[in-house]
DRENNU-940501 format. One record per residue (C-alpha): x, y, z. Coordinates in steps of 0.001 Angstrom, whole numbers, plus 500000, padded with zeros to 6 digits. Each point is the difference from the previous one (the first is absolute). Last residue first. Layout:
% residues N
XYZ;...
***
This chain:
% residues 680
919415969873688205;496967497764500064;498551501834496767;503171498935498172;499493496516501324;496143499549498756;501059501659496530;503162497318499790;497190496836500504;497427501682497176;503167499684497576;500919496685501008;496493498474499587;499403501850496420;503264498924498912;498679496357501121;496704500315498369;501541501352496928;502497497006499127;498179497616498375;496618500870498189;500200503723499516;503618500669500379;500329497327497046;497595501256497941;501656503170499786;498550503547501339;502221499994502730;503206499274497973;499063503154497697;500005502399503326;502992498471501560;502031500270496512;498643503901499996;501522500525503398;503409498428498800;500215502006497002;499347503535502476;502536499101502347;498981498474503419;499369502151502977;501015497956502921;497664499549503012;501441496716501193;497318497701499956;497891501374497119;502281501574497518;503326497680500477;498216496850500948;497719500211497164;502400501308497246;501840496441501216;497430498098500137;498771501464496113;503537499026498776;499598496472501499;496568499796498654;501195501030496447;502823497366499790;503527499501500612;500863503559500615;502750501768498533;503177502462501740;497958500503503303;499282503284501250;501503501274503262;497676501504502188;501202501044503761;499508497762502615;497764499478503229;498174503637499175;499758502141502902;496482500186501455;501033499450503434;503051502339499738;498345502848498520;497150500069502679;502565500262502274;501422503149498414;496717501592499558;499505499430503761;503120501575500694;499428503316497831;496639500352501732;501606499907502962;502723502168499626;497315502633498621;497541499603502925;502839501157502526;501632497097502532;499736500603503637;503349499358501715;500138496596501969;498764500040503531;502496499923502801;499790497050502302;500224501073503579;502713498386501840;499324496862501709;499344500463503702;503064497929501867;498515497083502007;500223499648503707;500136496629501012;496947497972500803;500027498012503234;500133496202499432;497443497922500197;500663496583500619;499866497414496867;497539497258499064;500816497556497267;501105497255502682;496653499523501163;498575499518496301;496764502921499658;502226501629497285;500138497101497769;496154500296499618;500733502733497213;497972503192500713;496688500148497610;498947498049497137;497623502800498387;501776502826500844;503590498878499689;498741498700496122;498224503695499414;503908501341500710;501496497465498325;497909501176496530;500341503630500646;503683499186500119;500428497902496816;497813502602498128;502801502997501235;502757497733499274;498855499734496267;499554503704499928;503022500852501671;501855497803497197;498360501572497055;500887503359501259;503367499019499849;499816498813496490;498254503145499243;502622502221501758;502641498307497942;498674500241496763;499176503924500690;503779500336500578;501186498488497117;497677501865497856;501287503340501853;503452499122499199;502702497780501702;502930500582501756;499608501067503629;496007498866500508;500284497101497318;502845498610501744;499462496213499231;498296501017496748;496686497664499606;500009496108498162;497015499502498688;498017496838500625;498307498078497048;495961499849500494;497726497980501884;496457499594499796;497297498679502075;497856497148502003;498606498022497059;498469496896501597;501239496795498258;500306497422502692;503345500211500387;499913503851500514;500635502327497091;502153503051498908;500199501538496835;503590501242498671;500052503260498220;502542501816498084;501511496542499115;498944500594496505;501009497177497501;501201497233502858;496163500078500829;498796499706503579;498212497943502555;501133499807503747;498582497455502072;500111500380503495;501719498200502981;499483501178503568;500793502792502545;497912502955499084;500132503114502261;500508502412496740;499813498308496770;497236501959498871;501891503182500287;502492498298497126;503347499531498900;502011498556497164;503977499452500369;501685499131496684;502469497330499632;497756497956497900;497114500084502390;500577501018503616;497531500866502884;498460502477501859;497742501450502579;502542499256502942;500284496284498961;498273498308497276;500077496105499489;499490499554496042;498422497346498020;500729500839496525;497502499895496903;500504501583496516;496896501677498089;498579497933497281;496967499390501541;499115503589500576;500947501495496676;497415496963498526;497344501844502522;500593503394498613;500191498693496429;496492498252500268;500366497718496791;498629499824496579;497035498194498184;502602497567498615;502024499803496777;499363497178497545;499417501262496683;502972502649500900;502315496822500341;498767498735496849;500733502481497813;503365501021501363;501185496167499569;498957500589496294;498400497102498540;501624497379497702;498861497067501803;500836501001503441;503142497834500038;501124501307496517;499758503752501076;499209502558497727;501858503308501030;498380503009501574;500657498992503871;503859499739499072;500111503565498482;498567501613503903;502361497141501540;502873501867498079;498926503369500896;499881499036503627;503220498340500282;501526503470498274;498474502020502789;501147497613502630;503338500072498315;500347504058499926;498864499809503850;502833497683500840;502544502158498030;500906499255496729;503638499242498612;501182501731497178;503323499238498670;499383499276496439;502742497628498716;502163501164496682;503259500188502443;499598496885501784;498653498370496563;503178501075498176;502235498730503116;498644496728500504;503481499012502130;497693498202502478;496855499396500020;497085502738501025;499929501629496702;499383496785498540;496565499066501672;499782497439502696;498369496796498746;502515497227501328;500226501958503690;496271499265500272;496785502381499374;502043502622498279;500898503759501047;498005502567498284;500704502944501055;499170501433496229;496500498933500154;498520497863497087;500851496459501343;497934501069502967;496866500438498031;498800497386497810;502286496706500615;500379500952503946;496271500661500237;499168496469498370;502178498233502390;498433501777502939;496365499370498469;500941495945500009;500834500429503803;496752501574500576;498876496683498826;500952498521503409;499357496223500495;502962499524497541;502240501695501980;500696496974502340;503183500729502270;498129499981503308;496166499235499718;497631502671499376;498284501702503384;495986500089499847;498022502594501885;496632500757500440;498655503562499887;497650501530502494;501395503134500274;500930499717503666;501279496305499530;502404501510497227;501244502890501826;500952497833503252;497941499774503302;501994501779503004;496931502281500496;497798496754500707;501885499458503074;499682496770501737;499891497614496943;503139501519498202;500189499328496547;503111501572497923;500163499717496179;500219503439498593;501711502061502742;501561497030501384;502210499670497004;499477497128497634;500641501656496838;503428502187501327;501412496306500430;499368498911496862;497795496898499472;498046501941496909;496323500841499734;496832498699498642;497254502223501037;496137499035500502;496882501812499745;500852503391498922;498874502739501806;497980502474497044;500607502892498196;502621498251498033;502324503055499767;499665500876503683;500421496491500902;503351499894497866;501540503350501359;499266498704503686;501462496538499155;503162502339498466;500319501944503512;499900496870502119;502877498489497998;502274502977500011;499354500535503496;500676496315500964;503479499982498182;501454498699497022;503063502414499408;500589503394498171;496519500759499204;497779499589497140;496413499579500673;497396498241498011;495981499433499650;497496498759497358;502591498208497618;497460498358497373;499682496614499020;496167500401500028;499084496949502194;503169499626501923;500487503658501207;503418500851500814;501566501836502771;503494501185499667;502869500958502302;503046500963497773;503547500407501504;502581502289499366;502984499362498666;502610502532500725;501825503206498605;501379502527502619;498272502656501607;500326498320503071;496809501075502237;497229499871496418;502306497653498420;500049500384496260;498770497394497534;501438497032498754;498348497746497168;499525495924500516;497056500983502803;500347497940503125;496657498160500203;497309499311502413;497120498196500038;496036500180500389;497072498295498204;496578501031500210;496981497640500255;496289500497499913;500773503890498595;498714499434496569;497918496957499845;500788496254500031;498739497350497882;502187501055497079;503025499377502061;499769496153498749;503086498362501765;501994497574498186;502299498175502349;503859498798499262;501121496831498678;503548499244501210;503236500221497420;501175503658499912;498535501727503251;499901497036502294;502924497975498719;501928503512500188;499051500681503675;501056496267501034;503540500385498510;501997501130497310;502227497182498409;498793496869502068;495942501336499749;500653501024496188;501654496844499111;497387497598501482;496725502071499119;501667499745496189;499937496088500343;498854498910496477;501375502965498094;502968500565502312;501503496615499453;499544500396496282;502432503095499791;502372498688502682;500058496392497556;500491501860497022;502580502435501527;501978496777501394;499668498174496847;501527503101498243;502940500116502519;500869496394498596;500039497458502775;503248499655502615;501510496203500227;500571499214503655;503467500316501296;498530501276503267;502368502891500384;499139500793496100;496346499697500931;499785502502503050;502500502437497730;497486499474496993;496882500392502068;501088503651501649;500454500857496261;496780498582499219;498474502182502848;501640503131498742;498349499514496540;496602499069501072;500363503538501758;499926500258503526;496877501158502440;501891500295503672;496988498382501181;501178496403498423;498374497717497550;503028500139497377;502850498027502070;497708497550501634;498018499457496482;503535499499498226;500957497402502238;496754497907500480;499705500466496211;503590498486499068;499116496876502531;496775499303498804;501509499775496194;500480503131498070;498200499126496592;497002502593499908;497011501000501631;498077497678497981;498463500806496780;496125499439499924;497898496584499781;496962498622497649;502546498485497492;499825503246497390;500766502211503113;503349498517500250;502187502440498569;500374500651496085;497228498737497946;499035503170498265;496584499798498710;499733498503496384;497891496683501349;497784502463501511;498611501035496626;497520496958499779;500055499567496486;498895496134500540;503421498891500991;501480498891497313;499322502495497729;500986502853502286;503120498517500374;500401499387496378;499698503758499652;502624500815502595;502357497784498238;499229501855496342;500567503244501637;503382498905501523;500905498562496362;498938503246498395;501944502156502410;498839502428502501;501982503465501198;499064500968503505;496940498663501897;498764502489502465;501052503080497836;498577498215496920;496885499315501460;499314503449500335;501546501223496858;497375497398498079;501090501341496525;502422502602499102;502677498800502703;502526499210497059;499919496187501929;496261500010499219;499824501482496449;502970497552498957;497921497144501802;497156500109497742;502231500061496648;501958497124500899;496496498025500834;498372501104496960;503322498948498224;499856496438501598;496219499903499579;499747500523496057;498803503176498722;496396501070499734;499754501009503763;496916499753501842;500282497173501749;503858500609500965;498842503456501363;497220498095501979;502420497513501052;502578502400501341;497510502241501739;498985496967502274;503724498968500454;500986503448501198;496860500490502358;500760496586501605;503736500783500706;498697503342501436;497834497903502158;502347497776501543;502469502756500607;497360501988502093;498881496790501628;503617499322500917;500290503516501671;496764499869501826;500803496668501462;497710496945499017;497741498732502732;500058496294500171;496546498071500692;499080499359496300;503617498009500015;502931501431497564;500016498545496136;503004497621499411;503013501190498808;502178497508498445;503416499617501650;500614496683499221;501066497513502998;496837497730500226;499631500187496089;503577499055499590;499909497019502269;496348498593498317;501839500350496390;503047497879501488;497436497282501310;498102499746496771;503576499731498426;501156497131501979;496647498125500237;499688499905495842;497435502007498505;496704498670498565;497852501328503312;501799503398499026;498169500408496909;502588502032497587;498948502773497867;501791500510496825;501440503098497697;497984502956498802;502142503367500363;496745502283500872;497059498145500275;498785496012500624;502142497317500712;499737496894498343;499784497085502116;502011497400501653;500311496546501697;503475498914500519;501502497509497551;503209499267501727;502270500600497229;497620502454498585;500109501851503398;503634499876500202;500898501310496752;497574502944500578;501143500714503741;503815500043498710;499095502257497150;
***
């Protein structure tokens, strides 16, 4: 009314306003100066929203609210247009269905209950902005003005104090850092920001500077593993056997120690083919050592039927042993195993498990197999089972106390690998690892040559026809008279023979363990002990006799020493004294033919005496291992096998594996043992 009276009094120019409510619209140019200034000031301070700029990215949450409001207004317009009642009644009916959750339920979950005034306001905003839905988006924050929310209203000094308390290697929580910050601000008598403001600042700082937060709190390795990019490698370019990964893992379940008989956690050594994602060789031993690694590699080469082109191995001490990687320019025999087999070697960087895909297989084995065993102890302190915790009497009473042996653990792992190889693998495009492995197997390897490469090598300096390896003394007649370093080649699994070579690679003989004899065999020993002593004495006499023949031939060839011609070496002749005549040597009593035949039979029995009794193992890790045991007992030691083992040997010799891979080796060994028997 005040505006109407003043407009009439001052004759403001106006026109009739169209639309609901009527009234007048005054022309701004005809208004007094103070009125126009007041209108301009009001418009400048008005919160009337405007459309965001075209280059502004609307956040997802704001976009979701805007689309829900736009859908609601559009459906309301259609509902009112089709309704035969008034607009007000139609609007009330529409909102009743919306707020009751019977219509547009998804939009109602986002917006909640809506009033008719709110609906009219949204409708007006759309009409005033050319039906652009962006005008209905949630305008909270600074995104609508082209910016994003700041890091909080802490102030520069407060931000420095908080970051100094929060970004430390001890990784304190935000709450603990805030408590520390509170004490610092109280001492400085500075106004402390609220906890919520500090939390918002910390979260937004982590969003924009995540690399700095990780580096300060967790270190460089975490920065590389969690923040830095990684190199994607296309393993489809490889073939089966091109690259083998190898690493050791302490198993997460207990086994019976073979020496102490107490439960302990053994170590798994696994060779893993990159292309097929399949374990091809493994060994479970009490600790990670050179013998376990070489045994697992021997199995891997046999499984692949070819030599790998490259091995990607760990940096552990056992993996870097001279047996694997030594290279000596002077003595070819001292080259490492990888050099002898023609395998390239790549060592992984320390503390970078992401470079070894076998680590991923270890985690799969833990989740799919190890957790199912009763002796599972967990992969960390926080993850140990309930029966191992204190005061868990129920779980301790109901716990299955079965603990496998090392052989049983090896059989469990073998069965798991067989099952694992038949499961579809995502990295192989849904193929099964076992199918990929079988499709890429090689043409086979010479097992005899392979065994020779895997022999351990040690430089020795023999003395008195013998040397010592592993606290065991070995002797050989081939060492008699030699006084130079040699190369001993052997396998730890069978120390019955040690092969002797010169440093140039020439084979000179075989050494065997020395058996300690009875100290008083003639007085307290039996006939077998006495014969062994006689054989040892006979061997010494034969070696000495051979040397005497050589020295006599040498003296005859060289003649008298030149030293005898020196003046001071001459001596005056002295008359010989009477030398008493020695007593006549009594001949030994003649031995009758029956006694001689009995002694000869006993000597033959000593020569053919088996080195050990036949002990049948509890079970075998594979058919090849079972056949090797049967072959050694029947062919090498001459034992008579039970009927089931004889049938097994016949069946295995008719298999494809024997025909294509292992048969050549056993045929050579059978011929070798036959020649030894004939020589005896």
